[in-house]
C-alpha positions as CSV (number, residue, x, y, z in Angstrom):
1,M,-10.2,16.1,14.1
2,K,-6.6,15.3,13.9
3,T,-4.2,17.6,15.8
4,L,-2.7,20.3,13.6
5,L,0.7,21.9,14.4
6,S,1.9,25.4,13.6
7,T,5.1,26.2,11.8
8,K,6.6,27.2,15.1
9,E,5.6,24.0,16.8
10,V,7.0,21.8,14.1
11,A,10.3,23.8,14.2
12,Q,10.5,23.1,17.9
13,I,9.9,19.4,17.4
14,L,12.6,19.2,14.7
15,G,15.0,21.6,16.5
16,V,15.3,23.9,13.5
17,N,14.3,27.5,12.7
18,E,11.0,28.2,11.0
19,K,12.6,29.1,7.6
20,M,14.1,25.6,7.5
21,V,10.6,24.1,8.0
22,Y,9.5,25.8,4.8
23,N,12.5,24.3,3.0
24,L,11.6,20.8,4.3
25,I,8.1,21.1,2.8
26,S,9.5,21.7,-0.7
27,D,12.7,19.7,-0.5
28,K,12.0,16.8,1.8
29,G,8.2,16.3,1.5
30,L,7.4,17.3,5.0
31,P,3.5,16.8,5.2
32,A,1.7,20.1,5.3
33,T,-1.5,21.8,4.3
34,K,-2.3,25.4,3.5
35,V,-6.1,25.1,3.3
36,T,-6.5,27.9,5.9
37,G,-4.1,30.3,4.2
38,K,-1.2,29.4,6.4
39,W,0.9,26.3,6.8
40,L,-0.5,23.7,9.2
41,F,1.0,20.2,9.9
42,P,-1.0,17.1,10.8
43,R,0.9,15.8,13.9
44,D,0.4,12.1,13.0
45,L,1.8,12.6,9.5
46,V,4.8,14.6,10.8
47,E,5.6,11.9,13.3
48,Q,5.3,9.3,10.5
49,W,7.5,11.4,8.2
50,I,10.2,11.5,10.9
51,E,10.0,7.8,11.4
52,D,10.2,7.1,7.7
53,S,13.3,9.3,7.5
54,T,15.1,7.4,10.2
55,V,18.3,5.5,9.2
56,N,20.3,2.8,11.1
57,R,17.3,1.2,12.6
58,P,17.8,-1.3,15.4
59,A,17.2,-4.9,14.7
60,C,13.6,-6.1,15.0
61,T,12.5,-7.0,18.5
62,P,10.8,-8.8,19.9
63,P,10.8,-11.6,17.3
64,L,7.7,-13.6,16.5
65,P,7.4,-16.8,18.6
66,P,7.9,-20.1,16.8
67,Y,5.1,-20.8,14.3
68,H,2.1,-22.5,16.0
69,G,-0.7,-22.2,13.5
70,L,-1.4,-18.4,13.4
71,L,-0.2,-16.8,10.2
72,I,0.0,-13.0,10.3
73,L,0.0,-10.9,7.2
74,A,0.2,-7.1,7.3
75,G,0.5,-4.3,4.8
76,S,-1.2,-3.2,1.6
77,N,-4.9,-3.8,1.2
78,D,-6.1,-5.9,-1.8
79,I,-9.5,-7.5,-2.7
80,L,-7.9,-10.7,-4.1
81,L,-5.7,-11.0,-1.0
82,D,-8.8,-10.9,1.2
83,R,-10.2,-13.8,-0.7
84,A,-6.9,-15.7,-0.7
85,I,-6.8,-15.4,3.1
86,S,-10.4,-16.8,3.3
87,L,-9.4,-19.7,1.0
88,F,-6.4,-20.5,3.1
89,N,-8.6,-20.7,6.2
90,Q,-10.9,-23.0,4.4
91,L,-8.2,-25.3,3.0
92,Y,-6.2,-25.5,6.3
93,P,-8.7,-25.4,9.2
94,E,-5.8,-26.3,11.6
95,H,-4.3,-22.9,10.8
96,V,-5.6,-19.3,11.0
97,A,-4.5,-16.5,8.7
98,V,-5.2,-12.9,9.7
99,F,-4.4,-9.6,8.0
100,G,-3.5,-6.2,9.4
101,N,-4.4,-3.4,7.0
102,L,-1.5,-1.0,7.6
103,G,-0.5,0.1,4.1
104,S,2.7,-1.0,2.3
105,L,5.0,1.0,4.6
106,G,3.1,-0.1,7.6
107,G,3.5,-3.7,6.7
108,L,7.3,-3.4,6.4
109,K,7.4,-1.6,9.7
110,A,5.4,-4.4,11.3
111,M,7.8,-7.0,9.9
112,R,10.8,-5.0,11.2
113,R,9.2,-5.0,14.7
114,G,8.5,-8.8,14.5
115,F,4.8,-8.5,14.3
116,C,4.0,-10.4,11.1
117,H,5.2,-13.3,9.0
118,I,4.4,-11.8,5.6
119,A,4.3,-8.1,4.5
120,T,2.3,-7.1,1.4
121,S,3.7,-4.2,-0.6
122,H,3.6,-2.3,-3.9
123,L,5.9,0.6,-3.3
124,L,7.2,2.2,-6.5
125,Q,10.9,3.0,-6.5
126,E,12.3,6.3,-7.8
127,D,13.5,4.7,-11.0
128,G,9.8,4.2,-11.9
129,D,10.4,0.6,-12.9
130,E,11.0,-1.5,-9.8
131,Y,9.0,-2.1,-6.7
132,N,9.6,-2.8,-3.0
133,F,13.3,-3.9,-3.1
134,R,14.9,-0.7,-1.8
135,F,12.1,0.0,0.6
136,A,12.3,-3.5,2.1
137,A,16.1,-3.4,2.4
138,E,16.1,0.0,4.1
139,E,13.3,-0.8,6.5
140,L,14.5,-4.3,7.4
141,G,18.2,-3.8,7.2
142,E,18.7,-6.8,4.9
143,A,17.3,-8.2,1.7
144,P,14.2,-10.3,2.4
145,A,12.6,-13.0,0.1
146,V,10.1,-11.4,-2.2
147,V,7.4,-13.5,-3.9
148,N,4.9,-12.0,-6.3
149,F,1.3,-12.2,-5.4
150,C,-0.1,-10.5,-8.6
151,R,0.3,-7.8,-11.0
152,R,-2.6,-5.4,-10.8
153,E,-3.8,-2.2,-12.4
154,Q,-4.1,1.1,-10.5
155,C,-6.7,3.6,-11.8
156,L,-8.6,6.7,-11.2
157,L,-12.1,5.7,-10.2
158,L,-15.0,7.8,-11.6
159,P,-18.8,7.7,-11.3
160,K,-20.6,5.7,-13.9
161,G,-21.0,7.9,-17.0
162,N,-18.2,10.2,-15.9
163,P,-20.5,13.2,-15.3
164,K,-17.6,15.6,-14.6
165,G,-15.9,14.7,-17.9
166,I,-12.6,13.8,-16.2
167,V,-10.1,12.4,-18.8
168,S,-6.8,12.5,-16.9
169,I,-5.1,13.3,-13.6
170,A,-4.5,16.8,-14.8
171,D,-8.3,17.5,-14.7
172,L,-8.2,17.2,-10.9
173,G,-6.7,20.7,-10.9
174,R,-10.1,22.1,-12.0
175,R,-12.2,23.9,-9.4
176,G,-15.2,22.2,-7.9
177,L,-14.0,18.6,-8.0
178,R,-14.0,16.5,-4.8
179,I,-11.8,13.5,-4.2
180,V,-11.0,11.0,-1.4
181,N,-7.6,9.6,-0.7
182,R,-5.7,6.6,0.7
183,P,-3.4,7.0,3.7
184,M,0.2,8.3,3.4
185,S,1.6,4.8,4.2
186,T,0.1,3.2,1.2
187,G,1.6,2.5,-2.2
188,T,-1.5,3.9,-3.9
189,R,-1.0,7.3,-2.2
190,L,2.6,7.3,-3.3
191,L,1.6,6.7,-6.9
192,F,-1.2,9.2,-6.8
193,D,1.0,11.9,-5.3
194,L,3.6,11.2,-8.0
195,E,1.0,11.5,-10.8
196,L,-0.2,14.8,-9.3
197,K,3.3,16.1,-9.2
198,R,3.9,15.2,-12.8
199,S,0.7,17.1,-13.7
200,G,1.9,20.2,-11.7
201,I,-1.0,19.9,-9.2
202,N,-0.8,20.7,-5.5
203,G,-2.8,17.9,-3.9
204,N,-3.7,20.0,-0.8
205,A,-5.6,22.4,-3.2
206,I,-8.0,19.6,-4.1
207,E,-11.1,19.3,-2.0
208,G,-11.0,16.0,-0.1
209,Y,-7.3,15.4,-0.5
210,Q,-6.8,15.0,3.2
211,K,-9.9,12.7,3.6
212,E,-8.4,9.3,3.9
213,F,-9.9,5.8,3.8
214,Q,-8.1,2.6,4.7
215,R,-9.4,0.3,2.0
216,H,-9.6,0.4,-1.8
217,L,-13.3,-0.6,-1.5
218,D,-14.0,2.3,0.9
219,V,-12.8,4.9,-1.6
220,G,-14.9,3.2,-4.3
221,I,-18.0,3.4,-2.2
222,E,-17.4,7.2,-1.8
223,V,-17.3,7.6,-5.5
224,L,-20.3,5.3,-6.0
225,S,-22.3,7.3,-3.5
226,G,-21.6,10.6,-5.1
227,R,-19.6,11.9,-2.2
228,A,-16.4,12.0,-4.4
229,D,-15.9,12.7,-8.1
230,A,-12.7,10.7,-8.3
231,A,-10.3,8.5,-6.2
232,A,-7.2,6.5,-6.8
233,A,-7.7,2.7,-6.3
234,I,-7.2,-0.6,-8.0
235,T,-9.2,-1.4,-11.1
236,A,-10.8,-4.4,-9.4
237,V,-12.9,-2.0,-7.4
238,A,-14.3,-0.5,-10.6
239,S,-15.4,-3.9,-11.8
240,L,-16.8,-4.8,-8.4
241,L,-18.9,-1.6,-8.1
242,D,-19.5,-1.0,-11.8
243,L,-17.7,2.3,-11.9
244,D,-15.9,4.1,-14.8
245,F,-12.1,4.4,-14.5
246,I,-9.0,5.8,-16.1
247,P,-6.0,3.4,-16.0
248,L,-2.9,4.8,-14.4
249,R,-0.3,2.0,-14.1
250,T,0.1,-1.7,-13.8
251,E,2.2,-2.5,-10.7
252,R,3.8,-5.5,-9.0
253,Y,2.1,-6.4,-5.7
254,D,4.5,-8.6,-3.7
255,L,4.7,-10.7,-0.6
256,I,7.7,-10.0,1.5
257,V,9.1,-12.5,3.9
258,S,12.2,-12.4,6.1
259,K,14.6,-15.2,5.4
260,E,14.3,-16.4,9.0
261,R,10.5,-17.1,8.6
262,F,10.4,-18.2,5.0
263,F,10.2,-21.9,5.8
264,D,7.7,-21.6,8.6
265,Q,4.9,-24.0,7.9
266,G,2.1,-21.4,7.5
267,V,4.2,-19.3,5.2
268,Q,5.0,-22.3,2.9
269,L,1.4,-23.4,2.9
270,F,0.2,-19.9,1.9
271,L,2.9,-19.5,-0.8
272,G,2.1,-23.0,-2.1
273,M,-1.6,-22.2,-2.3
274,L,-0.8,-19.5,-4.9
275,H,-0.1,-22.3,-7.4
276,E,-3.5,-23.9,-6.9
277,Q,-6.3,-23.7,-9.4
278,S,-8.7,-22.8,-6.6
279,F,-6.8,-19.7,-5.9
280,H,-6.5,-18.6,-9.6
281,E,-10.2,-19.0,-9.9
282,L,-10.7,-16.3,-7.3
283,A,-9.4,-13.6,-9.7
284,L,-12.1,-14.5,-12.3
285,G,-14.7,-11.8,-12.6
286,F,-12.3,-8.9,-11.7
287,R,-10.6,-6.6,-14.1
288,G,-7.1,-5.5,-13.6
289,Y,-5.4,-8.7,-12.2
290,D,-2.5,-10.5,-13.9
291,L,-1.4,-13.8,-12.2
292,S,1.4,-14.6,-14.7
293,L,4.1,-14.0,-12.0
294,C,2.0,-15.2,-9.1
295,G,3.9,-17.4,-6.7
296,K,7.3,-16.8,-8.3
297,M,10.3,-15.5,-6.5
298,V,11.3,-12.1,-7.8
299,F,14.1,-11.3,-5.3
300,P,16.8,-12.4,-4.6
301,Q,16.8,-14.3,-7.9
302,D,20.3,-15.8,-7.5
303,T,19.6,-17.5,-4.1
304,A,15.8,-18.0,-4.4
305,P,14.5,-20.8,-2.1
306,K,12.0,-23.0,-3.7
307,V,8.3,-22.5,-2.7
308,A,6.7,-25.7,-1.5
309,K,3.6,-26.9,-3.3
310,R,0.6,-27.7,-1.2
311,E,0.7,-31.3,-0.1
312,S,-2.2,-33.5,-0.8
313,D,-4.3,-34.5,2.2
314,D,-3.4,-37.9,3.5
């Protein structure tokens, strides 16, 4: 069980009075739950909220060592990305690609700390149109290179046959429904919370809202097993598990690379692989993927370095 803090304890941590804590819940998104009838605050989410609100971050230290064959990716989970990493390891046995499933924000934080070469992210900006640019610039302190991996559809997963008759996010406000969720650091959670807010629903009032799973596939399994009536995830999970779904939004899922590491051999090999037919074939059989932007630089467009194509074996 995660540690829960009282209003008084949170006020002491933040150095404010208890009345200000209530204001921070409504005005600044301070993570809180009222499932017991009084406000309680998960300590780990409060600490994450404080870190996310930090400005003037120090430069990332320590930096990654010179590239020596180990390619590290971290950030948002994706089924096609998992398969792409496996393909990379097959095509380039002298290299090893590994992935840290940290969520979009977690991937950017890992990059800032010098722990990864590529961060994967799909964070929707406040304008509702763009992704990742502002979050990356704020977290990293400079504009990185952003290459698209795919466009993919987010959805609300439902059991086959939709036995509860759910037709929109607004239906999650009904009594008796159970959901499961993605962690706070993920872009899927950010989108889900935004959709709940638009529907006038307090997420904490939904049974299972605080029950988090790290992977899209994991929340899909909860719906498939009957332990949840709905969950936000990518549509690819619905096609993989033969679940019903309600489309929510098509989003841009990007690879973010610092300019200092863009021309590292492993980074260039991975980006070059995105143009290969063998990679594009991996998306066949899944619903919800669009590879029309795949491998293309989306930011900064005026100074975009060229992505190297995979060299033929000599």
